[in-house]
C-alpha positions as CSV (number, residue, x, y, z in Angstrom):
1,M,7.1,8.2,28.7
2,E,9.6,7.8,25.9
3,K,9.6,10.6,23.4
4,V,9.1,9.9,19.7
5,E,11.6,11.6,17.4
6,R,9.8,11.1,14.1
7,V,6.5,9.9,12.9
8,I,6.0,8.3,9.4
9,F,2.7,9.1,7.8
10,V,1.9,6.4,5.2
11,P,-0.8,7.1,2.5
12,D,-3.6,4.5,2.7
13,M,-3.7,2.8,-0.7
14,R,-7.4,2.4,-0.6
15,Y,-7.5,6.1,-1.0
16,F,-4.4,6.5,-3.2
17,V,-6.5,7.8,-6.1
18,G,-8.5,10.9,-5.4
19,A,-8.3,13.8,-3.1
20,D,-9.0,12.0,0.2
21,K,-5.3,11.8,1.2
22,R,-5.8,9.5,4.1
23,L,-2.7,8.7,6.1
24,R,-1.7,6.1,8.7
25,S,0.9,6.2,11.4
26,E,2.0,4.9,14.7
27,L,0.4,8.0,16.2
28,T,-3.1,7.0,15.0
29,K,-2.6,3.6,16.7
30,D,-2.0,5.4,19.9
31,M,-5.1,7.5,19.4
32,D,-7.1,4.3,18.9
33,A,-5.7,2.8,22.1
34,Y,-6.9,5.8,24.0
35,R,-10.2,6.1,22.3
36,L,-12.2,2.9,23.1
37,E,-11.7,-0.4,24.8
38,D,-13.9,-2.1,22.2
39,E,-11.2,-3.4,19.9
40,D,-13.6,-4.8,17.4
41,F,-15.1,-1.4,16.9
42,V,-11.7,0.2,16.5
43,E,-10.6,-2.4,14.0
44,R,-13.7,-1.7,11.9
45,H,-13.5,2.1,12.3
46,P,-9.8,3.0,12.8
47,T,-8.5,6.5,13.2
48,Y,-7.1,8.0,10.0
49,L,-5.2,11.2,9.3
50,Y,-6.2,13.6,6.6
51,D,-3.7,15.9,4.9
52,C,-5.4,19.3,5.1
53,G,-2.5,21.2,3.5
54,D,-0.5,24.3,4.4
55,R,-1.5,26.8,7.0
56,M,-0.1,30.0,8.5
57,E,0.9,29.9,12.2
58,A,0.0,32.6,14.6
59,D,3.5,34.1,14.4
60,G,3.2,34.4,10.6
61,K,5.4,31.4,9.8
62,P,4.3,28.7,7.4
63,G,3.2,25.4,8.7
64,H,1.0,22.3,7.9
65,V,-2.1,20.7,9.4
66,Y,-3.4,17.2,9.5
67,A,-6.9,16.3,10.8
68,F,-7.7,13.0,12.4
69,R,-11.1,11.4,12.3
70,V,-13.3,8.6,13.4
71,P,-16.7,7.8,11.9
72,G,-19.1,10.7,11.9
73,A,-16.9,13.4,13.5
74,T,-13.6,15.2,13.2
75,R,-11.6,14.4,16.3
76,G,-8.8,17.0,16.1
77,G,-5.7,18.3,14.4
78,I,-2.0,17.8,14.2
79,Y,0.0,20.9,13.5
80,T,3.6,21.1,12.3
81,D,6.0,24.0,11.7
82,E,7.7,24.8,8.4
83,Y,10.3,22.0,9.0
84,G,7.7,19.3,9.7
85,H,8.0,19.1,13.5
86,I,4.8,18.6,15.4
87,T,4.0,21.8,17.4
88,D,0.5,21.0,18.7
89,I,-2.1,18.2,18.9
90,T,-5.7,19.2,19.5
91,F,-8.7,17.1,20.3
92,D,-12.4,18.0,19.8
93,E,-13.8,17.6,23.3
94,K,-17.4,17.6,22.1
95,T,-16.8,14.4,20.1
96,C,-14.4,12.5,22.3
97,F,-15.0,13.5,25.9
98,E,-17.5,10.7,26.5
99,C,-15.7,8.0,24.5
100,I,-12.2,8.6,26.0
101,P,-12.0,7.7,29.6
102,C,-9.7,9.9,31.7
103,Y,-9.7,12.3,28.8
104,N,-7.3,14.9,30.0
105,R,-4.7,12.5,31.2
106,Q,-4.7,10.5,28.0
107,V,-4.7,13.4,25.7
108,E,-1.7,14.9,27.5
109,A,0.1,11.5,27.2
110,V,-0.3,11.6,23.4
111,R,0.9,15.2,23.3
112,E,3.9,14.5,25.5
113,K,4.9,11.6,23.4
114,Y,4.7,13.2,20.0
115,L,5.3,16.9,20.4
116,G,8.5,17.9,18.6
117,A,8.5,14.7,16.5
118,K,9.4,15.1,12.8
119,V,6.7,14.2,10.4
120,E,7.9,12.3,7.4
121,I,5.8,11.1,4.4
122,P,7.5,8.4,2.2
123,T,7.6,8.6,-1.5
124,V,8.0,6.0,-4.3
125,R,9.9,6.7,-7.5
126,V,12.0,4.9,-10.1
127,L,15.6,4.2,-9.1
128,L,18.3,6.0,-11.0
129,G,22.0,5.7,-11.5
130,T,22.4,8.3,-8.8
131,D,20.9,5.9,-6.3
132,M,23.4,3.1,-7.1
133,E,25.3,3.4,-3.8
134,Q,22.2,3.0,-1.7
135,V,20.9,0.2,-3.9
136,T,24.2,-1.7,-3.6
137,A,24.1,-1.3,0.2
138,M,20.5,-2.6,0.3
139,D,21.4,-5.6,-1.9
140,E,23.8,-6.7,0.8
141,E,21.1,-6.4,3.3
142,S,18.4,-8.1,1.3
143,T,20.6,-10.6,-0.6
144,F,19.0,-9.5,-3.9
145,C,21.0,-8.2,-6.9
146,V,19.0,-5.2,-8.0
147,A,22.1,-3.0,-8.6
148,D,23.4,-5.6,-11.2
149,M,20.3,-5.0,-13.3
150,M,20.4,-1.2,-13.3
151,D,22.2,1.1,-15.7
152,P,24.4,3.5,-13.6
153,D,24.4,6.0,-16.5
154,V,20.6,6.5,-16.5
155,I,19.8,9.6,-14.4
156,N,16.7,10.8,-16.2
157,P,13.5,9.4,-14.6
158,N,11.8,9.4,-18.0
159,E,14.4,7.0,-19.3
160,A,14.4,4.7,-16.3
161,S,12.2,1.7,-15.4
162,Y,12.4,-1.8,-13.8
163,A,13.6,-0.8,-10.3
164,Y,11.6,1.2,-7.9
165,G,12.4,2.5,-4.4
166,V,10.5,3.9,-1.4
167,F,12.3,6.8,0.2
168,L,12.1,8.8,3.4
169,G,13.5,12.1,2.2
170,E,16.6,11.0,0.3
171,H,17.1,7.8,2.3
172,L,16.2,4.5,0.5
173,I,14.3,2.2,2.9
174,G,12.9,-0.4,0.4
175,Y,12.7,-1.4,-3.2
176,C,11.2,-3.8,-5.8
177,T,11.6,-4.6,-9.5
178,I,9.1,-5.1,-12.3
179,G,10.5,-6.6,-15.4
180,G,9.5,-8.9,-18.2
181,A,7.9,-12.2,-17.3
182,D,10.1,-14.4,-19.5
183,D,11.9,-17.6,-18.4
184,C,9.3,-18.2,-15.7
185,P,7.9,-21.4,-14.2
186,D,5.3,-23.3,-16.3
187,M,2.6,-22.2,-13.9
188,I,3.1,-18.7,-15.2
189,E,3.9,-19.2,-18.8
190,K,1.0,-21.6,-19.3
191,H,-1.4,-19.2,-17.6
192,E,-4.3,-18.1,-19.8
193,H,-3.3,-14.4,-19.6
194,W,0.4,-14.8,-19.9
195,S,2.1,-13.4,-23.1
196,G,5.5,-12.2,-24.1
197,K,4.5,-8.7,-22.9
198,S,3.6,-9.8,-19.4
199,L,5.4,-8.4,-16.4
200,L,7.0,-10.0,-13.3
201,L,7.2,-8.4,-9.8
202,G,10.2,-9.3,-7.8
203,D,12.9,-8.3,-5.2
204,V,10.3,-6.8,-2.8
205,F,12.1,-5.6,0.3
206,I,11.5,-3.2,3.2
207,Q,14.1,-2.6,5.8
208,D,13.3,-4.2,9.2
209,D,12.9,-0.8,11.0
210,Y,10.1,0.2,8.7
211,Q,8.1,-3.0,8.3
212,G,4.5,-3.3,9.4
213,Q,3.6,0.3,8.6
214,G,2.0,-0.1,5.2
215,L,5.2,0.7,3.2
216,G,5.2,-2.6,1.3
217,T,1.6,-1.9,0.2
218,M,2.6,1.6,-0.9
219,L,5.7,0.4,-2.7
220,V,4.1,-2.4,-4.7
221,S,0.9,-0.5,-5.5
222,I,2.7,2.7,-6.8
223,A,5.5,0.8,-8.6
224,R,2.8,-1.2,-10.5
225,T,1.1,2.0,-11.7
226,L,4.5,3.6,-12.6
227,E,5.6,0.6,-14.7
228,D,2.2,0.2,-16.4
229,P,0.3,3.5,-16.1
230,Q,-2.5,2.4,-18.4
231,E,-3.0,-0.9,-16.5
232,E,-2.8,-2.9,-19.7
233,L,-0.6,-5.9,-18.7
234,P,-0.8,-8.8,-16.3
235,I,1.8,-8.8,-13.6
236,F,3.0,-12.1,-12.2
237,L,5.1,-12.9,-9.1
238,T,6.6,-16.0,-7.5
239,L,6.6,-16.4,-3.7
240,L,9.3,-17.8,-1.4
241,F,6.6,-18.6,1.1
242,D,2.9,-19.2,0.3
243,E,1.8,-17.4,3.4
244,I,2.9,-14.1,1.9
245,G,0.1,-14.6,-0.6
246,K,-2.4,-13.3,1.9
247,F,-0.6,-9.9,1.7
248,Y,-0.8,-9.7,-2.1
249,Q,-4.4,-10.9,-2.1
250,K,-5.4,-7.7,-0.2
251,L,-3.8,-5.7,-3.0
252,G,-5.9,-7.4,-5.7
253,W,-3.6,-10.3,-6.7
254,Q,-4.9,-13.8,-7.2
255,W,-3.4,-17.3,-7.4
256,C,-2.4,-18.6,-10.8
257,D,-4.2,-21.9,-10.3
258,E,-6.4,-23.9,-7.9
259,T,-3.4,-25.2,-6.0
260,K,-2.9,-21.7,-4.5
261,E,0.8,-22.1,-4.3
262,Y,4.0,-20.4,-5.5
263,C,2.7,-18.1,-8.3
264,M,0.2,-15.2,-8.3
265,V,-1.0,-12.7,-10.9
266,Y,-2.4,-9.2,-10.8
267,L,-5.0,-8.7,-13.7
268,P,-5.9,-5.2,-14.8
269,P,-9.6,-4.3,-14.4
270,H,-10.4,-4.8,-18.1
271,Y,-9.4,-8.5,-18.0
272,K,-12.3,-10.9,-17.7
273,K,-12.0,-14.3,-16.3
274,I,-12.2,-17.0,-19.0
275,I,-14.6,-19.7,-18.1
276,P,-13.0,-23.2,-18.6
277,D,-14.6,-25.4,-21.2
278,D,-16.0,-27.9,-18.6
279,K,-17.7,-25.0,-16.8
280,R,-19.2,-23.8,-20.0
281,L,-20.6,-27.2,-20.8
282,S,-22.2,-27.4,-17.3
283,L,-23.8,-24.0,-17.9
284,R,-25.4,-25.3,-21.2
285,R,-26.8,-28.5,-19.8
286,P,-29.8,-27.0,-18.1
287,L,-30.8,-25.2,-21.3
288,F,-30.6,-28.5,-23.2
289,S,-32.8,-30.1,-20.6
290,L,-35.3,-27.3,-20.8
291,K,-35.5,-27.6,-24.6
292,L,-36.1,-31.4,-24.2
293,I,-38.9,-30.8,-21.7
294,L,-40.6,-28.2,-23.9
295,S,-40.4,-30.4,-27.0
296,R,-42.0,-33.3,-25.0
297,T,-44.7,-31.0,-23.6
298,C,-45.5,-29.5,-27.1
299,A,-45.7,-33.0,-28.5
């Protein structure tokens, strides 16, 4: 079996706010594969990791522990040393012996594959002038021009905005931008919630080796809250391919009009959908009819 050198634990955005600290990784998918043959059940109740914090190992050295769970029971733990390498993976036999066929063989397969792997948790932050070299290199890969819009002299995070990156340690693996929604297509500028203060998401890119692990969700969700902490402004975006809209819909974005093409918008929770005039009239008609019936009845 091929050994895994590192495991990326990605925070689940459904639990981004709060103390739950759920995580996902390729390791949890392997646990699901060993758990049950009922794929529908696994899809509804996937295994998640929980960051349980620091611990002290038996030899007195610092370490870290993550618990993994399925509905109704804690399934076990993943233990790392002070450098983040996995030293042990344990399973709770009482809760998984019956639901994992060939229990011992499959548990050992997971252990053999992941023991010694380095655990890495990505972070999202604003891009600074000190990141310019990595951003320029990523521009060549993505064909975007993010570096051209950054100020190389800004190195204070409190003074920076617009460009955001997702990092593994100090290594940039993806980025996006959130700027002003000016000079946009009519579909955006004629939207009922567009104004001169509206924002525009763009240049979303994750390196190929890291795609499909939830990093795009993490990047877009956190960048949005960093650029607009109070969630006061609509954020628009334009799509190269309409199929990508399904990804953004899962993050709370909606199409700008009934054509469901090209442009989308994220509306903060305090925004209320404005009912078009024709819909308002249709809502009033039954009331007028009721008044007419009552007047005839009284007469």
